[in-house]
Structures are given as structure tokens and as C-alpha cells.
C-alpha positions in Angstrom: -7.3 -3.3 3.8 -9.4 -0.7 2.2 -7.6 1.6 -0.2 -10.3 3.7 -1.7 -9.7 2.8 -5.3 -9.0 0.0 -7.7 -5.6 -0.6 -9.2 -4.7 2.3 -11.4 -7.0 4.6 -9.6 -6.1 7.2 -7.0 -6.1 5.7 -3.5 -6.5 9.0 -1.8 -9.9 10.2 -2.9 -12.0 7.3 -1.7 -15.0 8.6 -3.6 -17.6 6.4 -5.2 -20.6 7.2 -7.4 -24.1 7.0 -5.8 -25.0 4.3 -8.3 -22.3 2.1 -7.0 -24.0 1.8 -3.6 -26.8 -0.3 -5.1 -24.3 -2.9 -6.6 -24.1 -6.3 -4.9 -21.6 -6.7 -2.0 -18.8 -7.0 -1.6 -17.8 -3.8 -3.4 -14.5 -2.9 -1.9 -11.3 -2.1 -3.6 -8.5 -3.6 -1.6 -4.9 -4.5 -1.5 -3.3 -7.3 0.5 -1.7 -6.6 3.9 1.6 -7.7 2.5 1.3 -5.2 -0.3 0.2 -2.5 2.2 3.2 -3.1 4.4 5.5 -3.1 1.4 4.3 0.4 0.6 4.0 1.6 4.2 6.9 0.1 6.1 6.8 2.7 8.8 3.4 1.5 10.0 4.8 -2.0 10.7 7.9 -0.5 12.4 10.4 -1.1 9.6 11.0 2.4 8.4 14.7 2.6 9.6 17.3 0.0 10.5 17.0 0.5 14.3 13.2 0.0 14.3 13.5 -2.9 11.9 15.7 -4.8 14.3 13.5 -4.0 17.3 10.3 -5.0 15.4 11.8 -8.2 14.1 12.8 -9.3 17.6 9.3 -8.5 18.8 7.7 -10.6 16.1 10.0 -13.5 16.7 9.6 -13.5 20.5 5.8 -13.0 20.5 5.2 -15.6 17.8 7.3 -18.1 19.8 5.3 -17.4 22.9 1.9 -17.6 21.1 2.9 -21.0 19.6 3.9 -22.5 23.0 0.9 -21.0 24.8 -1.6 -22.2 22.3 -0.7 -25.8 23.3 -0.1 -25.0 26.9 3.6 -25.8 26.8 6.0 -23.8 29.0 8.0 -21.6 26.6 11.8 -21.4 26.2 12.7 -18.5 23.9 16.3 -18.0 22.7 17.2 -14.9 20.7 20.6 -14.4 19.1 21.6 -11.3 17.2 24.9 -11.4 15.2 26.2 -8.2 13.7 28.7 -8.7 11.0 30.2 -6.8 8.0 27.8 -5.1 5.6 26.0 -7.6 3.4 25.5 -6.8 -0.4 22.0 -5.2 -0.7 22.0 -3.9 2.9 22.8 -0.4 3.9 24.0 -1.1 7.4 25.1 -4.4 9.1 24.0 -8.0 9.0 21.8 -9.0 11.9 20.9 -12.7 12.2 18.2 -13.5 14.7 17.5 -16.9 16.1 14.3 -17.6 18.1 13.1 -21.0 19.3 10.3 -22.2 21.5 11.1 -25.5 23.1 8.4 -28.2 23.0 6.4 -26.5 20.4 4.7 -28.6 17.7 6.5 -28.6 14.4 5.6 -25.6 12.3 5.3 -25.9 8.5 6.6 -23.3 6.1 3.1 -22.1 5.3 2.2 -21.6 8.9 5.2 -19.4 9.5 4.8 -17.4 6.3 1.1 -17.6 5.4 -1.0 -14.6 4.3 -0.6 -11.5 6.4 -3.7 -10.8 8.4 -4.6 -7.4 9.7 -6.6 -6.7 12.9 -9.9 -6.7 11.0 -9.1 -9.9 9.2 -8.1 -11.9 12.3 -10.5 -13.8 14.6 -11.5 -11.9 17.7 -8.9 -13.5 19.9 -7.4 -11.6 22.8 -3.7 -12.2 23.7 -2.3 -12.5 20.2 -1.0 -9.1 19.0 1.8 -10.1 16.6 1.5 -10.7 12.8 2.8 -14.3 13.3 6.2 -13.4 12.0 5.2 -12.3 8.5 5.9 -8.5 8.4 9.5 -9.3 9.3 10.1 -11.5 6.2 8.2 -9.1 4.0 10.5 -6.3 5.2 13.6 -8.5 4.9 12.6 -9.4 1.3 12.4 -5.8 0.3 15.7 -4.8 2.0 18.1 -7.6 1.3 16.6 -9.6 -1.5 17.5 -12.7 0.7 14.1 -13.6 2.2 13.7 -16.4 4.7 10.3 -16.9 3.1 9.5 -15.1 -0.2 6.1 -13.4 0.0 4.1 -12.5 -3.1 3.1 -9.0 -1.9 0.2 -8.6 -4.5 -1.4 -12.0 -3.9 -0.4 -12.1 -0.2 0.8 -15.8 -0.3 4.3 -17.3 0.3 6.6 -18.8 -2.3 7.9 -22.0 -0.7 11.3 -22.6 -2.2 12.2 -25.6 -0.1 10.2 -27.7 2.4 12.0 -30.5 4.1 12.4 -32.2 7.4 15.9 -32.3 9.0 17.3 -34.2 12.0 18.1 -32.1 14.9 21.7 -32.2 16.3 20.8 -30.3 19.5 18.8 -31.4 22.5 15.7 -29.4 21.8 12.7 -29.4 19.5 10.6 -26.6 18.2 11.0 -24.0 15.5 14.1 -21.9 14.6 13.9 -18.9 12.3 16.8 -16.9 10.9 16.5 -13.5 9.3 19.0 -11.3 7.5 17.9 -7.7 8.0 19.3 -4.2 7.8 19.6 -3.4 11.5 21.2 -0.9 13.9 22.1 -2.2 17.3 23.6 1.1 18.6 20.4 3.0 18.3 17.9 0.4 19.5 20.0 -2.1 21.5 18.9 -0.6 24.8 15.2 -0.8 23.7 15.6 -4.5 22.8 17.2 -5.3 26.2 14.4 -3.4 28.0 11.8 -5.2 25.9 13.3 -8.6 27.0 13.3 -7.5 30.6 9.7 -6.4 30.6 8.7 -9.5 28.7 10.2 -11.6 31.6 8.1 -9.5 34.0 4.8 -10.1 32.2 5.4 -13.8 31.2 7.0 -15.2 34.4 6.1 -18.8 33.2 8.6 -18.4 30.2 12.4 -18.7 30.1 14.3 -16.2 28.0 17.9 -16.4 26.7 19.3 -13.4 24.8 22.7 -13.0 23.1 24.1 -10.2 21.1 27.4 -10.8 19.3 29.3 -8.0 17.5 31.9 -9.1 14.9 32.9 -6.0 12.9 36.2 -4.2 12.3 35.0 -1.4 14.6 33.6 -3.4 17.5 33.8 -6.7 19.1 31.7 -7.8 22.1 29.0 -10.0 23.5 25.9 -9.0 25.5 24.1 -11.9 27.2 20.9 -11.8 29.3 18.9 -14.6 30.7 15.7 -14.7 32.7 14.7 -17.9 34.5 11.2 -19.3 34.6 9.6 -18.1 37.8 6.5 -20.2 37.9 5.0 -23.1 36.0 1.5 -21.8 36.2 0.4 -20.5 32.8 -2.7 -18.4 32.2 -5.5 -20.1 30.3 -5.5 -20.0 26.5 -7.6 -17.1 25.2 -10.8 -18.2 23.6 -11.8 -17.2 20.1 -15.1 -15.3 20.1 -17.5 -13.7 17.6 -17.9 -10.0 17.0 -20.2 -8.0 19.2 -22.2 -5.8 16.9 -21.1 -2.6 18.7 -17.5 -3.6 18.0 -18.0 -3.7 14.2 -16.3 -0.4 13.1 -16.1 -0.9 9.4 -18.1 -2.3 6.4 -15.1 -4.5 5.6 -15.8 -6.7 8.7 -19.4 -7.3 7.7 -18.4 -8.0 4.1 -15.7 -10.5 5.2 -18.2 -12.3 7.5 -20.7 -12.4 4.6 -18.1 -14.0 2.4 -17.2 -16.6 5.0 -20.6 -17.5 6.5 -22.5 -20.7 6.1 -25.8 -19.0 7.2 -27.4 -17.9 3.9 -30.4 -15.9 5.1 -30.1 -12.6 6.9 -31.9 -13.7 10.1 -29.5 -16.7 10.7 -26.5 -14.5 9.8 -27.3 -11.9 12.4 -28.0 -14.6 15.1 -25.0 -16.8 14.5 -22.2 -14.6 13.2 -22.4 -12.1 16.1 -22.8 -12.4 19.9 -25.8 -11.0 21.8 -28.3 -10.6 19.0 -31.3 -12.7 20.0 -33.9 -13.7 17.4 -36.4 -10.9 18.3 -33.8 -8.2 18.2 -32.5 -9.5 14.9 -36.0 -9.2 13.4 -36.3 -5.6 14.6 -32.9 -4.8 13.0 -34.0 -6.3 9.6 -37.3 -4.4 9.7 -35.3 -1.1 9.9 -32.9 -1.9 7.1 -35.0 -1.4 4.0 -38.5 -2.3 2.7 -37.3 -5.0 0.4 -35.1 -6.7 3.0 -36.6 -9.6 4.9 -35.5 -12.3 7.3 -35.1 -14.7 4.3 -33.0 -12.3 2.2 -29.8 -13.9 1.1 -26.8 -12.2 2.7 -24.7 -12.4 -0.4 -27.3 -10.4 -2.3 -27.1 -7.3 0.0 -26.0 -4.1 -1.6 -23.3 -1.9 -0.2 -25.9 0.6 0.9 -27.8 -2.1 2.8 -24.6 -3.2 4.5 -23.9 0.4 5.4 -27.4 0.6 6.9 -26.7 -2.6 8.9 -23.5 -1.1 10.2 -25.3 2.2 11.3 -27.9 0.1 13.1 -25.2 -1.7 15.0 -23.7 1.6 16.2 -27.1 3.1 17.3 -28.8 0.0 18.9 -28.4 -1.0 22.5 -27.2 -4.6 22.9 -26.3 -6.6 26.0 -22.7 -6.3 26.9 -20.3 -9.1 25.7 -19.0 -11.6 28.2 -15.4 -11.4 29.4 -15.0 -15.2 29.3 -12.8 -15.1 26.3 -10.1 -13.1 28.1 -7.1 -14.6 29.8 -5.5 -12.3 32.4 -2.1 -13.2 33.9 -3.4 -13.2 37.5 -2.4 -11.5 40.7 0.2 -13.9 42.0 2.0 -14.4 38.7 2.1 -10.7 38.0 3.4 -10.0 41.5 6.0 -12.7 41.1 7.3 -11.3 37.8 7.6 -7.8 39.1 9.3 -8.7 42.4 11.8 -11.3 41.1 12.8 -9.5 37.9 12.9 -5.9 39.0 13.4 -6.5 42.8 11.5 -3.6 44.4 11.3 -3.4 48.2 7.6 -4.1 48.2 4.9 -4.6 45.6 1.1 -5.1 45.5 -1.0 -6.3 42.6 -4.7 -6.4 41.8 -6.8 -7.9 38.9 -10.3 -6.6 38.2 -12.8 -9.2 39.3 -15.0 -8.8 36.2 -14.7 -7.5 32.7 -15.8 -4.1 31.6 -16.8 -3.0 28.0 -15.4 -0.4 25.7 -17.1 0.1 22.3 -18.3 -3.5 22.3 -15.0 -5.0 23.4 -14.6 -6.6 26.8 -11.5 -5.7 28.8 -9.9 -6.6 32.1 -7.3 -4.4 33.9 -4.4 -5.8 35.9 -2.4 -3.4 37.9 0.6 -3.4 40.2 2.4 -0.7 42.3 5.9 -1.1 43.7 8.1 0.9 46.0 11.9 1.2 46.1 14.5 -0.9 44.3 17.6 -0.2 42.2 15.8 -0.7 38.9 13.6 2.4 39.3 14.2 6.1 39.0 13.0 8.6 41.5 9.4 9.5 40.8 6.7 7.5 38.9 8.0 4.8 36.5 5.3 3.5 34.1 5.3 0.0 32.7 2.6 -0.5 30.2 1.4 -3.9 28.7 -1.3 -4.9 26.3 -2.3 -8.6 26.3 1.0 -9.4 28.0 3.1 -7.5 25.5 5.3 -4.6 26.6 4.5 -1.2 25.0 7.7 0.8 25.1 6.6 3.5 22.7 3.0 4.1 23.8 3.7 6.1 27.0 3.3 9.8 27.9 -0.1 10.4 26.2 -1.9 7.2 27.2 -4.6 6.8 29.8 -2.3 4.9 32.2 0.3 7.6 32.4 -2.3 10.3 32.7 -4.1 8.5 35.5 -0.9 7.6 37.4 0.5 11.2 37.3 -2.6 13.3 37.6 -5.6 11.3 39.0 -4.1 9.3 41.8 -3.7 11.2 45.1 -0.5 9.4 46.2 -0.2 11.4 49.4 -3.5 9.9 50.6 -1.7 6.6 50.8 1.4 7.9 52.5 3.3 7.6 49.2 5.3 10.7 48.1 5.8 10.7 44.4 8.6 13.3 44.3 10.7 11.4 46.9 9.9 7.7 46.4 10.8 5.3 43.6 7.3 4.2 42.4 6.7 1.5 39.8 3.3 1.6 38.1 2.4 -1.6 36.1 -0.8 -1.9 34.0 -1.7 -4.8 31.8 -4.9 -4.4 29.7 -6.4 -7.6 28.4 -8.9 -7.2 25.6 -10.0 -8.1 22.1 -9.0 -4.6 21.2 -6.7 -2.3 23.1 -8.2 1.2 23.7 -6.0 3.5 25.7 -8.5 6.3 25.9 -12.0 7.0 27.2 -13.4 7.7 30.6 -14.4 4.1 31.2 -10.9 2.8 30.7 -9.5 5.6 32.9 -11.9 4.8 35.7 -11.0 1.1 35.5 -7.2 1.8 35.7 -7.7 4.3 38.5 -9.7 1.8 40.6 -7.1 -1.0 40.2 -4.2 1.3 41.1 -6.0 2.7 44.1 -6.6 -0.9 45.4 -2.8 -1.5 45.0 -2.1 1.7 46.9 -4.4 0.6 49.7 -2.5 -2.7 50.0 0.8 -0.8 50.2 -0.5 1.5 52.9 -1.6 -1.5 54.9 1.7 -3.1 54.3 3.6 -0.1 55.6 1.5 -0.2 58.8 2.3 -3.9 59.2 6.0 -3.3 58.6 6.0 -0.7 61.4 4.0 -3.2 63.6 6.6 -5.8 63.0 9.2 -3.5 64.5 7.1 -2.9 67.6 6.2 -6.6 67.9 9.9 -7.3 68.2 10.5 -4.6 70.8 7.4 -5.6 72.8 8.4 -9.3 72.7 11.9 -8.5 74.0 10.4 -6.4 76.9 7.8 -9.0 77.8 10.4 -11.8 77.8 12.6 -9.8 80.2 9.6 -9.3 82.5 8.8 -13.0 82.7 12.4 -13.7 83.5 12.3 -11.1 86.3 9.1 -12.8 87.5 10.7 -16.1 87.7 13.6 -14.7 89.7 11.1 -13.1 92.1 8.5 -16.0 92.4 10.6 -19.0 92.1 11.7 -21.6 89.4 8.1 -22.9 88.9 7.0 -19.6 87.4 6.2 -19.8 83.7 8.7 -18.1 81.5 8.0 -17.0 77.9 10.9 -16.7 75.5 11.1 -13.9 73.0 10.6 -16.3 70.1 7.4 -17.6 71.5 6.0 -14.2 72.2 6.9 -13.0 68.7 5.2 -16.0 67.2 2.0 -15.4 69.3 1.9 -11.7 68.5 2.3 -12.3 64.8 -0.5 -14.9 64.8 -2.7 -12.3 66.4 -1.8 -9.8 63.8 -2.5 -12.2 61.0 -6.0 -12.7 62.3 -6.5 -8.9 62.3 -5.2 -8.5 58.8 -6.6 -11.6 57.1 -8.6 -9.4 54.7 -5.5 -7.9 53.1 -3.7 -9.8 50.3 -0.3 -8.6 49.5 3.2 -10.0 48.7 5.5 -9.0 51.5 9.0 -8.5 50.0 11.2 -9.4 52.9 12.1 -12.9 54.1 11.7 -12.5 57.9 8.1 -11.3 57.8 4.9 -13.0 59.2 
């Protein structure tokens, strides 16, 4: 994390002398991410007791899911929050959280509490947004002085006080983490419950059990929520990929890659540490960097000025778009299943973009859903926003999804009246970086939502047709009975059930190009 000054210097100026630019790389004054979060708890979501509780639950749940998904095991996540009397060192109440993912490989103390890694320090791997449950312990350590894993904030490494294996006395295996944190259930309890509900929507292959217990002089009570597993089909594991040169937005990324690479000369470095830089293009880039820079130049001898030049060339050179093969969207059927069975709308349609698009060197895929009716929705447009299968409860109102749904979709064109209907809009963006702005992203979201609206319009026509099929079958059956009475017992008689079946088969052939989940049991 760049801070703009060494220890003891001002971190706000960020100014360096011109002579410094010719020094060997890496020349970057930094602090560890653990130290950064210790000084800036608001950025990690730990600036007040309510947010601390919510952010800790998020870290625990998402880390459990990541662990299970990485080995393709169906997750079972249990979260328990116990609020007790104030604990010494805490300003509010004691909140103990328990999260476990069943059938997950044993996790060592270091893997749970290793060095904090920021977005620019992690591999480019879509689908993993959490900090692997490390910001929570760091915050706990500062608040309560009773850490679950003591983190050296300057060196960004854990102090392992005790590492032992114990026999389990319950019929499960996995990982269990307990945290004591200054939390406030009253202010953020509803957000936590909504987060668990939306997580059940976007991860229908997981089972969730949530329990809140209040044991204080002022309140006693239990809140329990559980969401069953809806499908056993899991999305594929996201594939780790290398940086696309257009996605390199800081010198720190290049410096880190230089420090880690096994390719010593510049030509090999450009070809093998980035995607979509062929040999001929790598040579052209090197020729533009500086007169004394060649293909055989050792990358660890590059000055900061030469690295800055490389970064500028990345931003102003046209490269082939990155592939979307590293992305792992949830899929139409699972997304539809989660929306319908958790929120129970009257009807829902989903659509996943067939191919990835690109934003600033990052591939992305948009998955969308539109629902109608249901008790869980308010009148008007209800936005549900997800990024890499993680609910974003605080990112709405100014994001591209809300703007597109409220201002750019002509709902009346699809016989949907947004002032009268209960409309659910669901968008999951899968990417190596989540950009909620830009015309390219807005166009992709609009296209997917319009496809869902087309499906719903078709469904509405089919639903009306179902009514008329029933009426027509009743009338035709009566006519055949009258014909038998007039022409004798040998006359063929068609029952209403036979006619309904035949009419519906004919309708299926007509509508075979439409794919939609029909949310009523007695349909075709």
C-alpha cells in the first residue's frame, strides 16, 4: 500500500525529488495492509460497533464459502452471534461469532491469519472478494486486546500463540472461528439478516444456519434463520490469471511482479508475466522505453522512471482483449432457482451474457434476473446487487445497475408498469475487478435486463394462453359429447384432459425458443 513517504516522513505530500526517479526499483515507501487498516478502520468497515459486527459476519461467511468452493465441496455455513454483558476493554457488548464450513480441509493457524493482502497484492482471481478473515482479527485486536490471532501490524505477520489439533465432539469437520468484537446488533441486525438472505439467493448450492442470542439485563431473545441447499450444482472454481497490461493501474503492481518473477530479462518478463503481449509487440514496447533499455535488460535493474514509462506504454497501447475463461458465473438455472425459492416471486426470468466483455483490461460477465410480484418485494423497483456472488447492500442508488433499471429500461414496452408492480431487479457482475461505472458496463447490464423483460412478456402471453386453452378445451369436449349423442356411440369423444394436453403440446412447439422458469405448478 503506497503511503507517499517513509517512516517519520509526511504521508500526505507524496512528493519525490527528480533525482530519485533514476534510482533502482523498487523505490516505494510502503506500510503493510494490517498497519493501514489499523490506522484506517473505516475503510475496512470497522469504524463503529454496528459496521464492525456486519463486516466481521461478512468476512466469516465469505471465507467459509471460498474455502469450500476452492475444493468443490458443498458448503454448510453456521453463524452464531451471542450478545452478552459488556466485556472489559469493549465499549458496547460482547458478540461471539461462530462460522464453520462442513467438509472443508483443515485450515492451519497461518492460513487463517496470514499476511493481509490488498487488491493489488492478490492474484487476479475472480470470485474471491474477502480479506480471508484477517481484517476482523486485526480490528478485534485493537478493540478488545483479546485477539483470536494476534497480528503484528507493522510486519503484517501473525503471532501464533498456540497451534494444536483437538478431537471433535460434534458430527462435523471443517473450521470454526470465534471472535470477540465490539458490536451493536440493534443498528445493524436487520442488515445482517438481509445479507444472509441475499447470500442464500446468490449461492443456492450452500446451506446457511444463522442464530442470534441476546443475554443481557435489558434484552433476552433468540433470532434464528436457516436456508436450505436448493441445488447441488456448483459453479466452476475461478481460474487464477495473469494481469492484462491495460489493467495495470499502478507502479506498485509492476514492482511487485518484478520482485516475484523468475524471468530475469525484460523481453521474457513482458511475455510471461502478462497476458496478450506477443514477442513482436513486447519488442516494440521495449524500443519505446529508453535508448539504454534492451530486450536483455535485467528487470531488477530498471529505474522508477523506466517503470513509469512502461506503465504509460501499457495505458496507451492497443492490446488484444483478455479472455473471459477465468470467470465463473453462477448460471441461469441456479440464479433463477435461488431467486424463486428464497424470495418467492410470482414469476422470474434470468439471463447470463454468452460471452465476456472488457472494461479497462478486466473481463466481466453480467448475470441478470427480473421478477414480478411476491410478498418479499415493495411496490416499484427493488434492486439486488451482487459482485462475484457477494451481496452489496451499501453500493446502491448511485451505481450503474440502479441508474440503468430506473432510467434506461422502458418497462412499459414490456407491459410492466413500474409504479404499480412489484419488480425485482437482480444483477450479478463477475469480474477480476468490479467496475460499477462506464458506458460499456451500462450497456451490458441494459442488454441482460431487456432479455429478461422479453422473457417475462412472453410468459405473460403464455399465462393468458393457458387460461384460453382451458376454456377452449372445455368447450370442445362438450361439442364432442354432443356429437356422440347425435351420431351414435361409435363417435370419437375427446375428454377435456386430452384436449388440454394436445393444445399445450402445440403451444410448446410454438414457444420452444423461449427459456423461462414458470413459477406456478400447473403450467405446461
